[in-house]
C-alpha positions as CSV (number, residue, x, y, z in Angstrom):
1,X,-26.8,6.8,39.2
2,X,-30.7,5.3,39.4
3,X,-31.5,8.0,42.5
4,X,-29.7,10.7,40.8
5,X,-32.0,10.2,37.6
6,X,-34.8,9.7,39.5
7,X,-34.2,13.0,41.2
8,X,-33.4,14.5,37.8
9,X,-36.8,13.2,36.5
10,X,-38.9,14.6,39.2
11,X,-37.2,18.2,38.9
12,X,-37.5,18.1,35.3
13,X,-41.4,17.1,35.7
14,X,-41.9,20.1,38.4
15,X,-40.4,22.4,35.7
16,X,-42.8,21.4,33.3
17,X,-45.3,21.5,35.9
18,X,-44.7,25.3,36.7
19,X,-44.1,26.3,33.0
20,X,-47.3,24.9,32.1
21,X,-49.4,27.3,34.7
22,X,-50.6,30.2,34.0
23,X,-49.4,33.4,35.0
24,X,-51.2,34.8,37.8
25,X,-53.0,37.7,37.4
26,X,-54.8,39.8,40.1
27,X,-57.4,41.7,39.1
28,X,-58.7,37.8,37.5
29,X,-58.1,36.9,40.9
30,X,-59.7,39.8,42.8
31,X,-62.7,39.5,40.5
32,X,-63.4,36.2,41.9
33,X,-64.1,37.6,45.2
34,X,-67.5,38.7,44.1
35,X,-68.9,35.7,44.0
36,X,-66.6,33.0,46.9
37,X,-63.8,35.1,48.2
38,X,-63.0,31.1,49.0
39,X,-61.8,30.5,45.2
40,X,-59.0,32.3,46.0
41,X,-56.7,29.5,46.9
42,X,-58.0,27.6,44.1
43,X,-56.8,29.8,41.6
44,X,-53.4,30.4,43.5
45,X,-53.0,27.0,43.7
46,X,-53.6,26.5,39.6
47,X,-51.3,29.4,38.6
48,X,-47.8,30.4,38.6
49,X,-46.5,31.7,41.8
50,X,-42.9,32.8,41.6
51,X,-42.5,36.4,41.2
52,X,-46.4,37.3,42.1
53,X,-45.6,37.3,45.8
54,X,-47.0,40.3,46.6
55,X,-50.0,40.5,44.2
56,X,-51.0,37.1,46.0
57,X,-50.8,38.5,49.2
58,X,-52.9,41.2,48.1
59,X,-55.4,39.2,46.8
60,X,-55.1,36.9,50.1
61,X,-55.9,40.2,52.3
62,X,-58.9,41.1,50.5
63,X,-60.5,38.1,50.5
64,X,-60.1,38.1,54.7
65,X,-61.9,41.1,54.4
66,X,-64.8,40.0,52.4
67,X,-64.5,36.8,54.7
68,X,-65.9,38.3,57.4
69,X,-62.3,39.4,59.3
70,X,-61.8,42.8,58.1
71,X,-58.8,43.3,61.1
72,X,-56.9,41.0,59.8
73,X,-57.1,41.8,56.0
74,X,-56.5,45.6,57.2
75,X,-53.4,44.8,58.7
76,X,-51.5,42.8,56.1
77,X,-52.8,45.5,53.7
78,X,-51.6,47.8,55.7
79,X,-48.1,46.3,56.2
80,X,-47.7,45.3,52.6
81,X,-48.5,48.3,51.0
82,X,-45.3,49.9,53.6
83,X,-43.2,47.2,52.1
84,X,-40.9,46.9,48.8
85,X,-40.3,43.8,47.3
86,X,-36.9,42.8,47.7
87,X,-36.0,42.7,43.6
88,X,-34.9,39.9,43.1
89,X,-34.9,38.7,39.6
90,X,-38.5,37.8,38.4
91,X,-39.9,39.6,41.1
92,X,-43.9,41.0,41.2
93,X,-44.1,45.1,40.4
94,X,-43.7,47.1,43.8
95,X,-44.4,50.5,41.8
96,X,-45.6,53.7,44.0
97,X,-49.1,53.4,42.0
98,X,-48.8,49.6,43.0
99,X,-48.2,50.0,46.9
100,X,-50.8,53.3,46.7
101,X,-53.4,51.0,45.0
102,X,-52.3,48.5,48.4
103,X,-52.7,51.5,50.5
104,X,-56.6,51.9,49.3
105,X,-57.3,48.8,49.7
106,X,-56.2,49.2,53.2
107,X,-57.8,52.4,53.8
108,X,-61.5,50.3,52.6
109,X,-60.7,47.6,54.7
110,X,-60.3,49.9,57.7
111,X,-63.6,51.2,57.0
112,X,-65.0,47.7,57.2
113,X,-63.4,47.0,60.5
114,X,-64.8,50.7,61.7
115,X,-61.6,51.8,62.0
116,X,-62.2,55.3,60.8
117,X,-59.0,56.4,62.4
118,X,-56.7,53.8,60.7
119,X,-58.4,54.6,57.4
120,X,-57.1,58.1,57.4
121,X,-53.8,56.7,58.3
122,X,-53.5,54.5,55.7
123,X,-55.1,56.8,52.7
124,X,-53.0,59.3,53.6
125,X,-50.0,57.0,53.1
126,X,-51.0,55.9,50.1
127,X,-50.8,59.7,49.2
128,X,-47.6,60.0,49.8
129,X,-46.9,57.6,47.1
130,X,-49.2,59.1,44.9
131,X,-50.6,62.7,45.6
132,X,-52.8,63.5,42.7
133,X,-54.9,60.3,43.2
134,X,-58.6,61.5,43.6
135,X,-59.7,58.4,45.1
136,X,-57.2,58.1,47.9
137,X,-58.3,61.7,48.8
138,X,-61.8,60.7,48.5
139,X,-60.6,57.9,50.7
140,X,-59.1,59.9,53.4
141,X,-61.9,62.7,53.5
142,X,-64.4,60.1,53.7
143,X,-62.8,58.8,57.3
144,X,-62.4,62.3,58.4
145,X,-66.4,62.9,57.8
146,X,-66.8,60.0,60.1
147,X,-64.2,61.7,62.5
148,X,-66.2,64.7,62.8
149,X,-64.2,66.6,60.7
150,X,-66.9,68.5,58.1
151,X,-65.3,71.3,57.6
152,X,-61.4,69.8,56.5
153,X,-63.1,67.6,53.8
154,X,-65.3,70.8,52.4
155,X,-61.6,72.6,52.5
156,X,-60.0,69.0,50.8
157,X,-63.4,68.7,48.0
158,X,-64.1,72.3,46.9
159,X,-61.1,72.5,44.6
160,X,-62.3,69.0,42.9
161,X,-65.4,71.0,41.8
162,X,-64.5,70.8,38.4
163,X,-62.7,68.0,37.8
164,X,-64.2,64.7,36.3
165,X,-62.4,62.3,38.0
166,X,-65.2,60.4,40.3
167,X,-66.9,63.5,40.5
168,X,-70.4,62.2,41.6
169,X,-68.7,60.8,44.6
170,X,-66.7,64.2,45.3
171,X,-69.8,66.5,44.8
172,X,-72.2,63.8,47.6
173,X,-69.4,63.4,50.0
174,X,-68.8,67.3,49.7
175,X,-72.6,67.3,50.5
176,X,-72.9,64.8,53.7
177,X,-70.3,67.1,54.6
178,X,-72.2,70.3,54.4
179,X,-74.9,69.0,56.4
180,X,-73.6,68.8,58.9
181,X,-71.9,71.8,58.8
182,X,-75.3,73.0,58.2
183,X,-74.4,74.6,54.8
184,X,-78.0,73.2,53.6
185,X,-78.5,74.7,50.8
186,X,-74.9,74.4,49.4
187,X,-75.5,70.8,50.5
188,X,-78.4,70.8,47.5
189,X,-76.3,72.2,45.3
190,X,-74.0,69.4,45.6
191,X,-75.8,66.5,46.0
192,X,-78.0,67.5,42.6
193,X,-74.7,67.4,40.9
194,X,-73.8,64.4,41.7
195,X,-77.2,62.8,40.6
196,X,-77.1,64.4,37.6
197,X,-74.4,62.0,36.9
198,X,-75.3,58.9,38.4
199,X,-79.0,59.4,38.9
200,X,-80.1,56.5,40.2
201,X,-77.1,56.2,43.2
202,X,-79.3,55.0,46.3
203,X,-77.0,56.8,48.9
204,X,-77.3,60.5,46.8
205,X,-80.9,59.9,46.5
206,X,-81.3,59.1,50.3
207,X,-78.9,62.1,51.4
208,X,-81.4,64.4,48.9
209,X,-84.2,62.9,51.1
210,X,-82.6,63.8,53.9
211,X,-81.3,67.4,52.9
212,X,-85.3,67.9,51.2
213,X,-86.6,67.3,54.3
214,X,-84.0,69.9,56.0
215,X,-85.5,72.6,53.5
216,X,-89.4,71.6,54.3
217,X,-89.9,69.8,51.1
218,X,-91.4,66.4,52.9
219,X,-93.0,65.7,49.6
220,X,-90.1,65.2,47.7
221,X,-88.0,63.7,50.8
222,X,-90.5,61.1,50.6
223,X,-89.9,60.6,46.8
224,X,-86.3,60.6,46.7
225,X,-87.0,57.9,50.0
226,X,-89.5,55.3,48.0
227,X,-87.0,55.5,44.8
228,X,-84.3,53.6,47.0
229,X,-86.6,51.1,48.3
230,X,-87.6,50.6,44.7
231,X,-84.3,50.4,42.9
232,X,-82.0,48.5,46.1
233,X,-85.3,47.2,48.2
234,X,-83.0,44.8,49.9
235,X,-79.8,47.2,50.5
236,X,-79.0,49.2,53.8
237,X,-79.9,52.4,52.2
238,X,-83.7,50.9,51.9
239,X,-83.4,50.7,55.5
240,X,-82.7,53.7,56.1
241,X,-85.1,54.8,53.7
242,X,-88.0,52.9,55.4
243,X,-86.8,54.8,58.9
244,X,-87.2,58.0,57.3
245,X,-90.8,57.5,56.5
246,X,-91.6,56.1,59.2
247,X,-90.2,59.1,61.5
248,X,-91.6,61.2,58.5
249,X,-95.1,60.0,58.9
250,X,-95.3,60.4,62.5
251,X,-93.3,63.7,62.8
252,X,-92.2,65.3,60.1
253,X,-90.6,67.9,61.4
254,X,-88.0,65.7,63.3
255,X,-84.6,64.9,61.5
256,X,-84.6,61.8,59.2
257,X,-82.8,58.6,61.5
258,X,-80.7,58.2,58.4
259,X,-78.8,62.0,58.6
260,X,-76.7,60.4,61.8
261,X,-76.2,56.4,60.4
262,X,-75.6,57.1,56.8
263,X,-72.9,59.9,57.5
264,X,-71.2,57.9,60.7
265,X,-70.5,55.0,57.9
266,X,-70.4,57.8,54.9
267,X,-70.9,54.7,52.6
268,X,-67.7,53.6,53.3
269,X,-67.1,50.3,50.5
270,X,-64.9,47.1,51.3
271,X,-62.3,47.0,49.1
272,X,-63.3,46.1,45.2
273,X,-61.6,44.5,42.3
274,X,-59.6,47.5,40.8
């Protein structure tokens, strides 16, 4: 009787502890990643786990990417995107929208692992779940640009020209593809539209500098690259702008080094908080 009483008491204590734990919230977990990805485990241990396994796996996989193991995180996210929950009582969401969000983060993780082919596959799978997703289309097109398929990117993005969703990124990516195909005048139109919406975006300013240099406007190019450095002096874009300015000073007719570097990376982000 005593043992039974003790066991019952222990079970009751565990149940009471579980009840007092706040629910696990994916957006809260992801928000921790900007400050310290190692805080994820502490967050998980202090929140209700039951029924939130998918969300926990999602957050931990993104943390893997942000702590330097992009390949492991990408593989975990890809697997999670393709898996459906077991539909047990209290199981967390595995709707097509949720799985498409995971697929988008899988694509971003594959970018971080320098595997654009895998990123294109992940984004393409996400589009089978949510075909109207502009974010997934942009992720796939960013991958295709890295895979040297600019014409495909232009064909895909042209119908989105008047769509207000993610318009700045759409025009920026389309301009990059047009530069690759030597459609410089059209690239100028698209990059100006992007900068009208986001005037201080350093990737767009770097790209406009490239376009201006190609259009024999070295002063305009210099102004854009100097603005990139002024806005974000410690960024990757600022490093590229410094390289471009050095080349411009020594050989104004030479192609800016960032033409190759920027388009090879296509400004691909790591997974972010939703």
